[in-house]
N, C-alpha and C positions, 0 to 999 in steps of 0.2 A: 544207405550209404553208412561208411566207416563213421566212428565218433571221433570228432576233431578236437585237439586241446586247444584251450582257450586262444592261443597267441602264436598258433603254427599252423602252415598250409596243410590239408591235406594231399596226399600224394595216391592218386590212383592208380591202383594197378593194372590196369587194362591198358594201358600205353606204355610205348616203347621210348627212349631215350631221344629229347631233342640235342643235338650239337649245336649248340652256340659260336663255335669258337670260329673266330675270323669273321663276324657280322659286319655288315655295312648298310648304309642306308642307300633308299633308291624311291623316286615319286612322282606325281603327276605336278604339272607345272600350275593347274588351276585347283591340286590338292591341298588341304591345310596340314594334313599329317602325312609322314614317308611311311614309305614300306622299308623291312629288315630284309636283307638278305642273309641266308643261312648255308654256306659252300657246304658245311661238312654234315649236315644234317641226315639221322637215317632213315634209309627208305620207306620204314613201317611205321608213319607217324600219323597222331591225329593232325589234321590239316586246320582245325578252327575252335575258336573261342568266342563266347558272347558276353556284352556287357549289356544289358537290356533295360534302358533306365526309363522314366517317364516322359522324357521329351527325345531322348537320342537312343539309337542302338548301335554300339559300337562292336565292329569285327577285327578280331587279330587271325590271319590265316597264314598259312604256311603253303610257299610252292617250290615244288625239288626244279632243279635243273640239271642237264646230262652232266655226267662226271668226266671232265676232261683230261685226267690223269693220263701220262704214258708210262710205258713198262721195256722201252726198247733197249737195244744193246748200251747205245751212248748214254741213258739214263743210268743204267746198273753199273757203269763203267764211274760214271762221276759220283754218284751215291759211295760208291765203295770208296774212292780218292777224298771224299770230304766227309764219309765217316758218319752218313746219314742212314737210321735204322729204317728198317722196313716197317717194323713191329709198330704198334699202336698201342696205347695203353688202354684203349678200350676194345672190347669183345665183340661187340656189335657193328654190322654194314656202317659206311659212312657216305652219306649225299649231300651236294650241296645244295642250298636253297634260298629262299626270301623269306622273310614275315612283311607282311600287308598289312595296312591299316585302312579300313574304311568305315565311313557311318552314314546312319540313315535317320530320316526322322520316326521318331515310335509310331506316329497316328498312318505311317506309309509303311508298316511292317511286310505287307504284300510283297511291296518292290525288293525288300531284302531278302523275303523267303526265294523269291524268283532269282533274285542276285544268286543265293548259297546255292539253290537248284541246277541253275545254268553252269554254274563253273563245277559243279559234283563236289562241292566242299564237303558237303554230308557223307560223302561215301570217299574219301581220299584226294579229290581232285582228279581233274581230266586224266591224269597221267596213271593213275592207277585204277580208274573206272571200268569194271567189266559190264557183259550184258548179264551175268546174273546179278539179280539185285536182292536175292535173298539176304546178305549181308548188312545191306542197307539198314533193313528192319531193326538189327541189333546195334546199330550206332548209337554210341552215348557220346555228348558232346559237353566240354564244361561251359558253364554259364554263370553268370553273376548278375546282381541288379534285382531290383522287384519284379520286373516283367520277366524273370526267370520262372519265377511262381506263377505271374499271370497268363503268359502266353506257351506254358508248357503244353499243354492239350493242342494248341495249334501248329507246334513245331512236329508234334507226333504225326499227326492228322494228314499234314502235307507233306513233312519231309520223311515220315516215319523214322524219326531219330528221339532220343530221349535225351532231357536237359539234367545233367547232373549240378547240381547247385551249388556254389561255392560260396563262402561269408564274404560280403563285401568290404569290410576292412581289411580282413587277410589279405582279399587280393589289390586292394587298392596300394597296401603298404609293399608287398611282392611285386609289384609292378614298379613303384618308385624305386626301391632298391637297387632292381635290376637295372634300370636306366639309367640311375645315378652313379653306378660303377662301372657301367660297359659301355656308356656313349659318351663320346668325347664331345664338349660343349652342348650337352643336354640342356643345361640350366644357363639361365641368364635374368640379369636384371634390365627394369624397364623405368626409368628416370625422364620425367621431361620428355618424353618421345623418343629418348634415344635408348634401345638396346645394348647392353653390352654381356658377351657369353662368358662364361665363370666354368674354368675348369676344374672341376672337384678331384682331389686325390682319393681314391677308392680305400685306401688303406686309415684316412682321416675324414671320414664321411660322417661315422657316428660319434654322439647322438646328435640327432636334428629334430625338429618340430615340423609336421606335414598337417597343412590346414586345407581341410578339404570343403571349400564351398558350395553345397547343392542349395536345397531347399532353404535347410539349416545349415550350420557349421559344426564341425569335428575339428578338435587340434588332438592331433597325436604325437607323443614321443615316442622316436623311432630309435632303439639303442642295439639292434642288429637284425639279422635275419630272421623272421620270425619272433621277434623278440619287440613287442611296442604296448603302449599303454594309451587310452582316449585319457586326456588330462583335462579336458574343459571343451567347451563350445557355446554356441549362443543362437536362439533360435531365429535372430534377425541375419537372414542370407537370401541367399538368390529367390528364394519365395515371398521374401518379405517385398523385395524390390519389383517383382513383378504381382503379386498380388495390389498392393498397394499402386503400381503404376499402373494397372487395369482398371483398378476403382477410379483413379484421379484423371487419366488420360483417353480412357476407351480405346487402348492399343488390341489390337487381337492376338500379337504376337511377344514373345519376348526379344527377337530379333528388332522387331518394329520399336519398341521401347526403347531400346539401345540407339536403334538408329536416331531416334527423335533426339537423345541425350547428346550427341557429338552437334547438334545444331543449337544448342540450349544455352542459357546465359543464369547462372544461378544468382547473380546480385539481384535478380528481382525477385526472388523468393526467400533467400537466405539472409540472414542478419548478421552481417560483416562486423569485425571489430571499428573500423573507418564510422558504421554506422551510429554507433555508441558513442566512440571519442573524439571522432570528425577528424582522425587521423590515426598514425602506429600507437602500440602502446610499446614502446623500447624496454621499459623497466622488466619487464615480463617476456620481451623477446617476439612479441605479437605484431604482426603486418596490417596495415588498414583492411588489407584484402583477405585477411583469416577468418575463417566462416567462425560466428561467436556461437550462432544457434541457429540448425537447420530449421529452414520454414518459418525463423523468426520473424520475419520481415512481414509475413500474413498477417499478424497480431497486430501492427500498426498501421494497417491499411483497411480501408473500408470497401473491399473487393469480394465480389462472389467467385466461384471455383472457376466460371467458366471466362472471367477477364484475365487469367493467368495462361500463360503460353505453354501448351502440353509438352513443348522442347524443354523449357526451364524448368517445370515440375519432375521431368524424367533427369535430367542433369543434377538436380538438387539431392534427387531419391538416390542416384547411382554413388555421389559422394557422402553422403551420410551414412549409408549401409558400409562402404568401401572403407572410409575412415576408421569406424568403429570396428571393424572385423580388426583392419591393421593394428590397432592401438592394442585390442582384446590379445591379439597374438604374440604381439612384441611384449606384454607384460607376463603371459605363459613361457616366453623363451627366457625372459630376464629370471622368472620364478624358478626355473630349473637350470639355467647357466647356460642356455644351448646358443651355440654360435651363430645356428644356420635355420631359417625359414622359409619353407617350400609352400609354396600356394597352387591348388588346383582345384578342379571341377568344373560343373555346369557353369557356374555364375561369371566364371571368367572368359572363357571361349576366345583367348586370343585378344581380348577387346584390350586398345590401348589407352583409352581413359580409364577404365575399371583398373587394369594394371597400375597405373600412375599414381591413381589414389591411393590404393594400397600400401605402395612405395612410399608415396608422400606422407602417410602416417606413421610407416615403421621408422622412417627416420626422422619425423618430427619428434615422436616421444622418445626415441633413442638418443635423440641430437647428434646423430650422423653415426653411431656404433654400431649400428645393426642394417642389413639391407633384406628388403623382401626379394625374394628369385621365385622364378615359374620354371616350369617344364614344358620344352618344346612338345612332348607327347602327352601333356598332361591329360587330355581327352580320353586317354587309352589306356592310363593307368590298371582300370579295375579289369578290362578285356586282358590286358597283357599279363596280369596277375593270375586270371583265370585260364589263361593258356599255359602258366607255368606249374599250375597244379598237377598237371598230368604227372604221372611216376618218372622218374628219370627224366626230366625235360632238359638236364644239362647247363641250363642257362647260369647256374650259380657259379660254373668256373670260367665263365667268358672273360675273356680281357677285352680292355677297350680297344687293341689295336688289332681285333679279329672283327672288327665290324666296319664295313664301309657304307654310307648312307648316298643312293643314288636318287635322282628324279627325272625316270620316264615320262613319257607323254601319253603311255597308255591307259589311264584310266578312263571309264566312261562315266565319271561322276567331277562334278566341279563345286565346289562348297558343300560338300556333303549331299547335293541332289543327284538322282541318278538320272541320265540321259540317254537312254537304249538299252539296250542288252549287255552285259559283259563280253569285253573284246578277246574273243577265240585266237585270231591271227593278226599278222600284219595289215591285211588287207582291209579288214574291220577297223583296225585303229586308224588306218587312212582314212577312210570313209567317214568315220566319225571326227576327225580332225577338219576333214572338207566341208564337214556340217557347221560345227561348233567354233572352229579357230578362223577367223575371218582373214582375208589378207590384210585388212587394216591393222593387224596386230604386228606385222612386220615393221622394222625398223632399220632404215638405211645410216641413220646417223643420230644417235641418243639426243634427246632433246637437252638443254642445260638443267642441271640439278640444283634445284631450291635446297636452302638450309632447312632443317624441320623444325617445326613449328613449335610453340609452346602447348600446354596441354591443359589451361584452364582450371590448375589446381589453385588451390590458398595460397597467394602470394605470387601467381603468374597469369598471365594475360587468359582472355577468353579463348578458348578452343576454336580454330576455324574448321568451318565444314569442309569434308571429302566431296560431298555431292549430294544428291539426294535419295542416293542407294547404299547402305551399308554390306559391302559385301563381308561375309563371313569370316573371309582372311584378309582384310584390307589392311590389318595392322596386325595380324598374327604371323607367323612361320610355317611354312611349307612343312609337311611331313614327307619324306619320300620313302623309297623301300629300304628295309635296313638289310643290308646283304652280310651274313654270316661265312666269314673265308677264313677257314682253320689253318690255313697253309700260310698264315702272315704272321711275322713276327717281329720286333723291336730288333732293329740293327744292333747288335752286340758291340758295336765300334763306337758309339754316340757315348761322349762323356759325362751327359747328365740328360737323359732322356725326357725328367720332366720339365727341364727348361728349354729343351729344344724347340724351335720355332722354323719349319721349314720354310715358310713365306718371307722374302725379303720386302717386297712390296706390300706395303699397307693399303689396302681397300676401302679401310674404313675414311681413310681421306676422302671424300668427295669428290674432288678434281679428278684423283687419280684413278678410282673407278669410273667415273664418266670417260675419261681418256680411255681407258682400255675395252670398256663396252664398244667405245666407237671403233678402236681398231678391229675387235671382234666382227662388228657389223659390215664394216667395209670388205675384210676378207672373207665375207660369207659367198658372195658370188662366184668369185674364184672354187673357193673349196667345193661349192656346188658342182661345179664344172668338172673339177677334176672327179670328184666322187662319180658322177652319171659315166664321165668316160671311162672309169675303171671298171665299169661294168656293163661296157660294150655300146653307150647310149642308147639301149632299150626303152621301149616306150614305158616299161614298168621301171625301170631304173630313174627314168626321168618324173615319173610320178614321186617315188619314194624319194627323189631330191627334193622334189618341190615340199613334200611333206616334212622332210629334216629342215629344209629354210624356215618353215612356218612354227614348226615344232622350235629350234634355237632361237629366232626370232622371239616367240614369247617367252621364253626365260629370260632374255636379256630384256625385254620389255619389263618383265615382272622384277628383275632386279633394278632396274629406273625406277619402278615407283615404289619398291618397297627392298633397300639395298641388303638387310638382314633377313630376307624372306627365306634364304634356303640356311640361315645359320651364319658360324662364321668362315666367309670364305677369305682366300687368298689367291693371288694369280693362278696359283698351281692348282686350284680347285675349278677356276672358271675353265683353264684349257683342258681339263679332265671332264668337264661336262660336256664341252665341245665333243671331242672323242665318244664319248658316252652317248650322246646323241645319234652321232652316227652309227653306230653299232646299232643302235635301237632300230634305225630303219635298215638294218643288212647291208650296209658299206663296209666291209670287213676291213678294207684295205684302199682305200682312195688314193694312193699314191704308188700303187703297187709296179705299174709298169715304168714310171718315172724312177723309180728305185732301181729297177731290172737293169734299166736302158744305161743310168749312171755308174753301176756297180760293174758291169760291162766295160765301158770306156776308161774306168780308172784301173781295172784289174788290167787293161791292154797295156798301161805305160807302166806298172808295178815294177816290173822287171828291170826296166832302166835307171829307176827312181833306187832301188836296192841296190845296184851297181854304183851308183852316184853316191851314195851313203857308204859303202865297204871302202870306198877309195880314201876318205874322208880320217884324219886322224881323231882319237876319242873326243878330245873336248868340243872339236870344230862338229862332229856327228852328234853329238847330243843336243847342242846348238840348234844343228839343222833339225833334227827331229820335232823339237818341241816348236820350232817355227813352223813346220809341215803340220803339224797338230794344228797351229793357232790359223794359219793359212786355209787348209782345209775346211775349217768350222764354218766357212762363208757359205756354204751350200745347205742354207735353211729355209725350206720352203714356207716356214712361219713368219717370214719377215717379209713384209712388203718391198723394202729396199732391196733386199736381196732378189727376190722374184724378178724385179725390174732388172736387175744388174743380168740375170739369165740370158734374157734375150737378145745382150750385145756380143755374145761368144759362145763358143763351146766348152764342155765342163773343164777340160783339161789347160784351155787359154785363161780360163778366169783361175784355175788354180794357180798357174805360172804368175798370171799378174799380182795375184793376193801375196804369194809366197816373195816374189820381187819386191814388194813392198814392206816386207817384214823389217822393221828399222828399231833398234834399242836405241834408248830406252822405250818400252811398252810403258802403256799407262800404269798399268799396276805390275811389278816387274821386280819378282822374287826369284828369277833365274839362277842368280849367281850361288844364292844358298841351297837351291835343288842341286846345283852343279857340284857344290862343296860336298854334298851328302852322299851323291852318285860317285863323285871321283877321288874325293877327298881333298886335301891340301898338303904340299910338300910330300914327304916321303909317308904322310899317313893316310893309310889305303882303307876306307871303311869296308866293312861287311856287306854282302850284297842282301838286300830284301829277302825274306824266305817266301814272301807271296804277296804278289800286287792284285789288287782288284781295279779294273780299267772299266769305268762307266762309259760306256760308247753311246755317241749321238745318232749324226744323221748318216744315210747310207751313201752309196758313191765314194767321192772323194775324201770324205770327212772319215770314214771307216779305213778304207784302203789305201789311202795314201797318207794319213794322219796317223790314225791310231794303231793299225796292225805293224807299220815298221816300228813304232815306239816299242809295242809290245814283244817286237822281235829282237829290240836292243836289250830288255830288260832279260829276257829268255836267254840270251847268249852270254849274260852275265850271272846266270846260274838261278836267277829266280822265277818261280811258278808264277803264270800268269792266269787268271781268271777273267775273261771277257763278260761284263755284264749287258746283258740288253734288255729291251723292253718283252713285259710276256704278250703284250698285244698291241698291233699296229698304231702308232700316232703320227701325224703328219708323214715326213718322210724318214723319219727315225727308223735305224736296223732294229729287227726284233730278235731275240737270242733264237727263235727259230729259224732265222734266215742267215744268221750268223755261222754255221756249220759249213754250209755250201759255200758260204764266202772264204772261208778258211782253208777250204778244199782247194778252191780255185788258186788263191793265192801259194797254198803249199807248192803247186806247181812250180811254182819260181824262185822257191827259197827251201834248201835243205832244214835250216832252223826251223821254222814253222811248220815242214813236214814232219819232222822226228817230234817236237812238242804237241802237235795235233793228235799224231798216233799215240805218244802216251798218254793224252788227256780224253781219250776214245773220240776224238772229232773225226777220225778218218777210220771207221770201224773195219771196212774191207781191207785197208791198208793195212791196220794194225794186225787183223785175222791173218793176213799172208804171213805177216813178219813171223808171227807166233808160232804158225805150222811150218815154215821152212827157212827162215833167214836166221843168218847167225849173226847178224849184225846187232851189236847190244844198243838199247834204248835209252835215251838220254833220263838223267835223273828228276828233270824238271817238265812238268807237262803245262798245255796249252788248254785251257777247260772253257765254258760256256755256261753260265746259270742266267735263269731270270730274274728281272730284279722283282716281279710281283706287280708291275702297275701298266696301266696303257696310257701313258700320258707324256708330254714332252719335258715333264719335270718329275721329281721322284721327293718324297716324303719318306725319312728313314723310320718313320713310328712305324709303316707297315710294309714291310718286304716280304721276299718270298723266304720259306723255310729252308732252301736250298742257297740263298744269297747269306742267310744268316750264319749257316754252317759254313759255308766258304769263309766269312769273316773271321770265324773264331781262330784260324793262323794265320791272318792277314797283319801286315806291318808296313802296308802301303797303299792307299787308296787315291787312285787318280781321277778326278770328276771332270769331264769335258760337257762344253756346249753351255748356251744362255741358259736352257729350263733347267739341269741340273747344277748350276753352278755359280748362276746369277738371280734368276727368279727363284730358285729355292738355294738354302745351302750356301751362301755367299759367306754369313758369318757361323755357320754349323763347325763344331769343335768334336775332334775325334781323339781316340786314345791312340793313334799312330799315326805316322806321317801321313801327310795330305797334299796334294797338288791340284790346283784348282783353273783349268784352263778353257777361256772362250775368249770369243772375238764378239764386240758388242754391237750388234746390227739393229737397234733402235737408239734413234736420238734422245729420246726423252730418258729411256734407262740409262744411256750413257751419261747424262748431264746429271742425274739423279745419283746414279751409285759411285760414278768414278770420277765427276766434274771433268768429264772427257766430250769427246764426239763419236759420232758412228763408226764405226769400224776400228774402233781403239781396241787393243788387246790387254788380258787380264790374266797374270800368271801370278799367284798366291802360294806360298807354300809355309805350312807348319811341320814341326818336328817332333813327335812326341812317339819316340821308339818304344814299341810294345815291351 
């Protein structure tokens, strides 16, 4: 192995570049650590890195997914019009993929070896495994930790691979740097049982103090990539806790000792300030419950060891060590003027009491000026750093908007313990779920949420036990699969991307979370029925539907138990999790037949609607168009109230009823401002917009009778129109793939739409015929379609498709339509150009909370900021 510099990671030249652009996270509901998706990864990549410690083995491995990019005529025309270049700044092939995180107990290393062998991770994964195994013998896998030396021969003997050892501290720092720069809300605080996720500005990350608590403690001052120094440490760490705990309590494992601590009462062993003074000591700011001397009470009592409860001893030990680590860490941060302190390592394990104790110490000694912060992937820093040590891994250039975290059900391990072989296909996944996920996991209505308890720190109450068994993820955060999606970009028309928050509904409010979890639970049976019907009602689809219900119910149950389990979630994240769960069980489009039926019914009456609109004067027509968008937005299969309404009439009858009830003023009514911007006032006629982005919502009447007529009006005024649809199906939302066919049918009824669609490449055949022989001149404005980059009823403008980002650069009007995109998310979003937000509120609670109104009230908001 080549010689390394003291503080820089060695790059092996034997491996190609890992492209981590557009990464995101995906994971198992029972898994503590999520997987990372890498959509742009090179095809020829090492798939595995290891951190082999004394207690745990951590794996980070890569899996590829199919490249779904298209190269048809329409896309070529679209790229040409939007100025999207086909060239790439890299010269190697790009392929998407995921980063997964798995752990095993070191004493069960044979299970780890079997996992690697079953998935063929040592020879490139199932996708690239060939029958010729001669190359396997030459495989070199990056590894760190003491076990990389101890078990090197075993890996060679069992798998035929060599372990290329990387320095532990190098890997630790590299892994932490990557996570803090690339993953949104990777860091969080933990005080009094409450988690709060912190967004770190990548440009303001350094310097910071990284405290790694293993058997001992290392304190590392990190100044940049590859720039760090171990500035301090202590020999009182996790090994001290486990060693003394084993001697004093006879526990047989570290987890057993932690389990005891959550049922302990340290007042029986620790000497408190109140034991000395009888009350508080206010002069120096000490409460009566503050610990004056750990285990000090044992000096005042004539008791033998056997007379003390092991639970109390474990808690006293945990606090003694955690408080001291927190204090020493803060003093070192103070010494070097560091603003941030991040804690990680085997000792923490996501254990709530441990984190609270460390946080309390930092807060106490800093007088509230400093915070202890923890990392969601803290147990995998070393393995991730080893993964990054491959030559040209590409992680350094990754941006936070290129990662998406997802939480699939498909891992065969819970809480770090393997239950059966790796899952190779959906059938094996469902069989595993039927065995390990019992029906009792399902919830039809969540139980009321209780306020979080206190944590038994000095000055707080004694902690309450969560039961007789401490799950490894009982108070920790689930870690999913991190997806790297290089085609995602930040929407360029956001006023301030750093301050942008998509979610309007705050799910950190317990009552709010309880309400929406109940709504999702109640909607689940109907969704399963639709999903199964979309696949023909076969026995296979019924089995997959049952598995989906189990999986999504388990997600909801996990969130009821631990609201922060999946990180910082908004309502948009919950809705997307549901759609991802459907796709996980191969329900690609649960509302396919419904959308097709509603599209056909709406297209049948489009001609009459356009004739009616053309008979109106300009001002009346504009109002009628906006009324039409709001009225048609009633068709939303995600709303229980609307679903009940659909049983009372046909799609056209409901649309007409809704439109007839449109009476101004609406609950939020900025139409007059929009009218003035479009039509002007008096003799002043404004210039038309150059390009409008129309974010469409539902199929059927919503798109055909609402948004398409509005798009037509903009086209006739000389405005180029880009219809923005979902990349993947979600409920009955229209997708970008479906829009060209809908536009083609609508164009049969309208010359304006036909010409614009031809110009925009949506009618490729018709356009080709025109180019081949027609003398008719195409209009200067085009109607185009782009994907938004997501598969959810909502949209997060921090992560949109590259083609949408390209289309936005010349846009000066945005129209957001529907509850998901303009109410659930983006109600308060600010853009650099004119923005119109339109929605009918189809949920009573949302109507009361957001607009102080009632269900079916309408919202029309306008902000004018000409680019």
